C-alpha positions in Angstrom: 2.5 -1.0 23.3 3.5 -2.3 26.7 6.4 -1.0 28.9 9.0 -3.5 27.6 8.2 -2.7 24.0 8.3 1.0 24.7 11.8 0.6 26.4 13.1 -1.5 23.5 11.6 1.1 21.1 13.4 4.0 22.8 16.7 2.1 23.2 16.9 1.1 19.5 15.9 4.5 18.4 18.7 6.1 20.4 21.1 3.4 19.0 20.2 4.2 15.4 20.5 8.0 16.1 23.9 7.5 17.6 24.9 5.2 14.7 24.1 8.0 12.3 26.1 10.4 14.4 29.0 8.0 14.5 29.1 7.8 18.3 27.7 4.4 19.0 29.7 2.3 21.4 30.8 -1.2 20.5 28.5 -2.8 23.0 25.5 -0.8 21.7 26.6 -1.5 18.1 26.4 -5.2 18.9 23.0 -4.8 20.5 21.7 -2.8 17.5 22.8 -5.3 14.9 21.4 -8.2 16.9 18.1 -6.4 16.7 18.6 -5.8 13.0 19.3 -9.5 12.3 16.4 -10.7 14.5 13.9 -10.6 11.6 13.4 -9.2 8.1 11.1 -6.4 9.2 13.8 -5.0 11.5 16.4 -5.3 8.7 14.1 -3.6 6.2 13.4 -0.8 8.7 17.0 -0.2 9.5 18.1 -0.2 5.8 15.3 2.3 4.9 16.7 4.7 7.5 20.4 4.1 7.0 20.4 4.1 3.2 23.8 3.9 1.6 22.8 6.6 -0.9 21.9 9.0 1.9 24.6 8.3 4.5 27.1 10.9 3.1 24.5 13.6 3.2 23.2 12.6 6.6 26.6 12.8 8.2 27.3 16.1 6.5 24.1 17.6 7.9 24.2 16.1 11.4 26.2 18.8 13.0 23.5 21.3 12.2 20.8 19.3 13.8 19.8 19.2 17.4 19.2 15.5 17.7 18.6 15.4 21.5 15.9 18.0 21.2 14.2 16.0 18.5 14.4 12.7 20.5 13.1 14.5 23.7 10.2 15.9 21.7 9.2 12.5 20.1 9.6 10.7 23.4 7.1 13.2 24.9 4.8 12.4 22.0 5.0 8.7 22.7 3.9 9.2 26.3 0.9 11.2 25.2 -2.4 9.5 24.8 -3.3 11.5 21.6 -0.7 11.9 18.9 -0.9 14.5 16.2 1.3 13.6 13.2 2.8 16.7 11.6 3.0 17.3 7.8 6.4 16.2 6.5 8.9 18.9 5.7 11.4 17.4 3.3 13.9 20.2 3.9 14.2 19.5 7.6 18.0 18.8 8.2 18.7 15.1 8.9 15.0 14.2 8.5 15.7 10.5 8.7 17.5 10.7 12.1 15.0 13.1 13.6 12.0 11.1 12.6 13.2 7.6 13.7 11.1 7.5 16.8 8.1 9.0 15.3 8.3 6.9 12.2 8.5 3.7 14.2 5.5 4.8 16.2 3.3 5.3 13.2 4.5 2.7 10.8 7.5 4.7 9.3 5.0 7.0 7.6 3.9 10.6 8.1 0.1 10.8 7.5 -1.8 13.7 8.7 -5.3 14.8 9.2 -6.2 18.1 11.0 -9.4 17.0 12.6 -8.8 13.5 14.0 -6.1 11.5 16.0 -4.7 8.2 14.7 -6.9 5.2 15.3 -5.9 1.6 16.0 -7.0 -1.2 13.7 -7.1 -4.9 14.1 -5.3 -6.2 11.0 -4.3 -9.5 9.7 -0.5 -9.7 10.2 -0.1 -13.5 9.5 0.9 -12.7 6.0 3.1 -10.0 4.5 4.4 -8.8 1.1 8.0 -8.0 0.4 9.0 -5.0 -1.7 10.0 -5.2 -5.3 13.5 -5.0 -6.7 15.6 -5.0 -9.8 13.6 -7.1 -12.2 13.2 -6.8 -16.0 12.9 -8.7 -19.2 14.8 -7.7 -22.3 13.3 -8.7 -25.6 15.9 -8.6 -28.4 15.2 -7.8 -32.1 14.7 -11.5 -33.0 12.2 -12.0 -30.2 14.5 -13.7 -27.9 13.9 -12.8 -24.2 16.5 -12.4 -21.5 15.5 -12.4 -17.8 17.9 -9.7 -16.6 17.7 -10.4 -12.9 18.9 -13.9 -13.6 21.6 -13.0 -16.1 25.2 -12.8 -15.1 27.2 -9.5 -15.4 29.0 -9.0 -18.8 27.9 -9.1 -22.4 24.4 -10.4 -22.9 24.1 -10.1 -26.7 25.2 -8.3 -29.8 22.4 -6.2 -31.4 23.4 -4.7 -34.8 26.5 -2.5 -34.1 25.8 -2.4 -30.4 27.0 -4.7 -27.5 24.5 -5.2 -24.7 26.2 -5.4 -21.3 24.8 -6.0 -17.9 27.1 -3.9 -15.7 25.5 -4.6 -12.4 22.3 -5.8 -10.8 19.7 -3.3 -12.0 21.9 -1.7 -14.7 22.0 -2.5 -18.5 24.1 -0.5 -21.0 24.2 -0.4 -24.8 27.6 0.4 -26.3 27.5 1.3 -30.0 30.7 0.8 -31.9 29.8 3.0 -34.8 26.8 4.7 -36.5 25.8 4.0 -40.1 23.0 6.2 -41.3 21.8 3.6 -43.8 21.9 0.7 -41.4 18.7 -1.1 -40.7 17.3 -0.1 -37.3 16.9 -2.9 -34.7 14.7 -2.4 -31.8 14.8 -3.9 -28.3 12.2 -3.7 -25.5 12.8 -3.7 -21.8 9.8 -4.5 -19.6 9.5 -4.4 -15.9 6.9 -6.6 -14.2 4.9 -5.6 -11.1 7.4 -5.6 -8.3 10.3 -4.6 -10.7 12.4 -1.6 -11.7 15.5 -1.2 -13.9 18.1 1.3 -15.0 19.1 1.4 -18.7 21.8 3.3 -20.5 21.0 3.8 -24.2 23.6 3.9 -26.9 23.7 7.7 -26.9 24.5 7.8 -23.2 20.9 8.7 -22.1 20.0 7.2 -18.8 16.5 5.8 -18.3 15.0 4.4 -15.0 11.8 2.3 -15.4 9.4 2.0 -12.6 7.3 -1.1 -11.9 4.9 -2.4 -14.6 6.5 -0.3 -17.3 8.3 -0.7 -20.6 10.5 1.1 -23.1 11.0 0.3 -26.8 14.2 1.8 -28.3 16.7 1.4 -31.1 19.9 -0.4 -30.3 21.7 2.6 -31.8 20.5 6.0 -33.0 21.3 6.2 -36.7 18.6 8.5 -38.0 17.8 12.2 -37.7 16.2 11.8 -34.3 16.3 9.5 -31.1 12.8 8.2 -30.6 11.7 5.8 -27.9 8.3 4.6 -26.7 7.2 4.0 -23.1 4.4 2.6 -21.1 4.0 3.1 -17.4 6.5 5.4 -15.7 10.1 6.4 -16.6 12.6 9.0 -15.6 15.0 10.3 -18.3 18.4 12.0 -18.1 18.9 12.7 -21.8 22.4 13.0 -23.3 22.6 16.3 -25.1 22.8 16.2 -28.9 21.6 19.4 -30.7 21.7 17.6 -34.1 19.3 14.8 -32.9 16.3 15.6 -30.8 15.2 13.0 -28.3 11.6 12.0 -28.6 9.4 10.0 -26.1 6.1 8.7 -27.2 3.6 7.8 -24.4 -0.1 7.3 -24.1 -1.4 10.1 -26.4 1.6 12.5 -26.4 5.1 12.9 -27.5 7.8 14.7 -25.6 10.7 16.3 -27.6 14.0 17.4 -25.9 17.6 18.0 -26.8 19.1 17.2 -23.4 17.3 17.4 -20.1 15.9 15.7 -17.0 12.2 14.8 -16.8 9.8 12.2 -15.6 6.7 10.8 -17.3 3.9 9.0 -15.5 1.8 7.4 -18.2 0.1 4.4 -16.5 -3.1 3.5 -18.3 -4.9 3.0 -15.0 -4.3 6.6 -14.0 -6.6 9.3 -15.2 -3.8 11.7 -16.2 -0.5 11.5 -18.0 1.9 13.6 -16.0 5.2 15.0 -17.4 7.4 16.8 -14.8 10.5 18.8 -15.9 13.4 19.0 -13.6 15.9 20.9 -15.8 16.3 22.0 -19.4 13.1 22.4 -21.6 10.8 20.1 -23.3 8.1 20.4 -26.0 4.9 18.4 -25.5 2.9 17.5 -28.6 -0.7 16.4 -28.4 -2.4 16.1 -31.8 -1.7 19.3 -33.6 -1.0 21.3 -30.4 2.3 21.8 -28.7 3.3 23.1 -25.3 6.6 24.1 -23.8 7.5 23.2 -20.3 9.9 25.1 -18.0 11.9 23.6 -15.2 9.7 23.0 -12.1 6.5 22.7 -14.3 4.3 19.7 -14.8 1.9 19.0 -17.7 -1.3 17.0 -17.1 -2.9 15.3 -20.0 -6.5 14.2 -19.5 -9.1 13.5 -22.2 -7.0 15.1 -24.9 -6.6 18.4 -23.0 -3.4 19.6 -21.3 -3.0 21.7 -18.2 0.4 23.2 -17.2 0.9 23.6 -13.4 3.7 24.1 -10.9 5.2 20.6 -10.3 6.6 18.9 -7.2 9.9 17.9 -8.9 11.3 16.0 -5.8 8.1 14.1 -5.3 7.8 13.2 -9.0 11.1 11.3 -8.9 11.1 10.0 -5.4 10.1 6.6 -6.7 13.5 6.4 -8.4 15.3 7.1 -5.1 13.4 4.4 -3.3 10.6 6.5 -1.7 6.8 6.4 -2.0 5.6 10.0 -2.1 1.9 10.8 -1.5 0.5 14.3 -1.7 -3.2 14.4 -0.9 -3.5 11.0 -2.5 -6.7 9.0 -2.3 -6.8 5.5 -1.0 -7.2 4.2 -4.6 -4.2 6.1 -5.7 -2.1 4.8 -2.8 -3.2 1.2 -3.5 -2.4 1.4 -7.2 1.1 2.3 -6.3 1.4 -0.5 -3.8 -0.2 -3.0 -6.3 2.6 -2.3 -8.8 5.5 -2.4 -6.4 4.4 -5.4 -4.2 3.0 -7.3 -7.2 -0.4 -7.7 -5.5 -4.1 -7.3 -6.4 -6.3 -5.0 -4.4 -9.9 -5.8 -3.4 -12.3 -3.4 -1.7 -14.9 -4.7 0.8 -17.8 -2.4 1.5 -17.7 1.4 1.0 -14.4 2.9 2.0 -14.7 6.5 3.1 -12.8 9.0 1.0 -9.6 10.1 2.7 -6.4 11.9 1.6 -2.9 10.8 2.5 0.3 12.8 2.5 3.8 11.8 3.4 6.7 9.6 2.4 7.9 6.1 3.2 10.7 3.9 2.0 9.9 1.5 -0.8 12.1 -1.0 0.9 9.8 -1.9 3.7 7.2 -4.7 3.8 3.7 -3.8 2.7 2.3 -4.3 6.2 4.3 -1.3 7.5 2.6 1.0 5.0 -0.8 -0.6 5.6 -0.4 -0.2 9.3 0.2 3.5 8.8 -3.0 3.7 6.7 -4.9 2.2 9.7 -4.2 5.4 11.6 -6.8 7.0 9.3 -9.4 4.2 9.9 -8.4 2.1 7.0 -8.5 -1.7 7.8 -6.9 -4.3 5.8 -6.1 -7.9 5.4 -3.5 -9.7 3.3 -4.6 -13.0 1.7 -2.0 -14.5 -0.5 -1.4 -12.0 -3.3 -4.3 -9.9 -2.5 -4.7 -6.9 -0.2 -8.3 -6.5 1.1 -9.2 -2.9 2.1 -12.1 -2.6 4.5 -14.0 0.5 5.9 
């Protein structure tokens, strides 16, 4: 990074910090947004820091945070020839504002290793991969398919006694006019491709968020004695409470039964474990003839038919829903599986890549190169060729 790049880096970082604080002058605001509009990478970076969903909390916490001290500290780091990236503390007040400079310097990502400094890699930046978005296909009971990201808002279809309404980009809702116990059950399936996600409201008011490369099969209205759905991939549930009708989720060798609660299931077939993380309420997990109860803050891990109950990272388990990649001592293979799903890309390994662990968070709204550049700080080299990421030692 030459002197002019360093000066621009510091100036824009100060502008963003002042923007978050609400004290940016009109001239500086013009300069900031000129930088934002200069290219898509700048825009994605700015949007990842100043996320509309986080702005209210950021402004509320800003008074309690010593921004100037943080900026001074990070500028000192920038001038140093050796940088040691700290482990991320998600409870740090106004983390986004405090880490602007450091995140820019290391590719918006906090990766750490106790025994080695970051390394520079020569990477292929001629191509890049844009992040995923709200994409899904809805398969109706008669087999008709609706591409939701291309559909206009409003009623999409009538399914039995339920109206299917697209309320906004990324949100679909089922509104049941009545429930008839003897009515034939009609099932729909929502499927997200690689590079897609979607939010669904079922007929009982339950909210479901589907991650990339996932699906959910569900009745258009719940007319029986229970509310049963089937998923593949990953989904987060906020189940509407109904003590008369348990809510049941079937996924990859297990069923989860609840009355009303919040939980996340990661059941990708290319992962070696099915993970169920409970945020609130209680759930019963059934595997074969064995059942297990989860308490809030716990996570079950199903592997080869056996279940282990451990303390779970509830925030990390649902960060994907909030637009964040969360890695906790993740292997390069685990990281790349997540990138493969979100950026709709294949991954190829050339040569033997040394085992390394990665911890930290980064926005899912940035281009793939920004994450891959961060990985290069731990001697991971890469190239992007079309729709393939090549990982090299």
